Structures are given as C-alpha cells and as structure tokens.
C-alpha angles and dihedrals in degrees: 000000000000092000091052090054093049091049091048091050091049091050091050092049092047092049091050093051093049091047090065088072120067128201110254151129125265115215109210122207092248091060098257122126135211128196120216142097122320133196122186113228116222095229101043138303132035140261115235131196125183091211136007092260098043124102114263121246121207115231133180141165091300089062107028141032091213145294141254126220131171107311094346135087123194126193135181109236129183126218117203112290094355136104115262116271127207110245132179113240106224103165131028126198141084084327116036116208122211131186133205115198122201145162129233111204093203135243127326119236126219092277094056094256124130107247097192095240109140092008120147147100125283141189125215118196130214127186127205120207127165089355091302118122114214124190109223101174113206099334145007109279124202090260089058096055090081087075089061097040093111087069109067093176091057094047089051091051090051094046093048088047093238082128114032120222090240091059090086096157094050091048093052093045091050091050092049095047101039111023124079 
C-alpha cells in the first residue's frame, strides 16, 4: 500500500511539473517559427523546450517577437523610449488590441504587512494602429478618440453612450468590422 502511495505522489508531482509548460509556437525575430513547449517566466521572457524531455532555453524580446499557445497569442511590443513588454493580442484588424494583465497585492500597513485593501487584478489595454502602439489604460479617453475619427458612426455611438468608453474590446471589434 505504501509503495502505491509513493508512486501516486510521484505521478502527481510529475504531472504538475509538466503542466507548467504549454504546447505552442515560438516566433523568432527573423520570421522563423519553432513548435515545442513554452513556459512564461514571471519576471520576463519564456522558457522553451523542443520536446518534453529536452533542456529548456530562456528567450526574451532580444530573441523572439512573441509566442502562440492554445487560444492565446503574445507579442513583444515597444512603447516609445521603453523596453519591449509582452502583451496578449486579443483582437486583430485595422486596429490591433493588446492586453496586459496584472495583480495589485494591496496597501501595506504600518508594520510592513499587506492588509489586502485595494488588492485585485487589473487589465491595461493598448491599441496598435498604423504600426504605432498607444497605451489606453482601462478605457478609451477623449484624447484616444482621434484614432477612431475615420469612423463617424463609432464616434457617435461612444458620444451617445451606446458604447461605453470602458468597453474597449467592443469598440475595437466594431471599428474592425464596420469602419473602412
């Protein structure tokens, strides 16, 4: 019985370790692609293995333009005068929409402990139009509407609040489907 438990524990641990890597495709800067197993690193870059048993290689924006995994596409994008950041591509068209997800642990109390106040996840949005990356934040602000100005119907829907400025995905999808 004890041996069965040890084997079961080993299998669970092995499965958990393998589950950290996802099948995907690396997109190198020179345009070539490689299929394999990808693991996103918390502090930038990815680890890539050609096969489950191969040794991982660390890659970042100096090596790759991004990677694709099941149902998600990630691309390195550069804002003016800043290092490239890894963003999730969530809408493709005349305007591409990117998202950066993060977590705020909350405020620190007088003892240096996180008290949980203000804690939560957040999403920041970026749009790319005519090869220019623009940081929106959490919604379209008035200053961002100039990027949509070629679509009078959409501007009207935003101004009449049929579409709210915080409905970033819906606004970009409307633009990509209906504005030429």
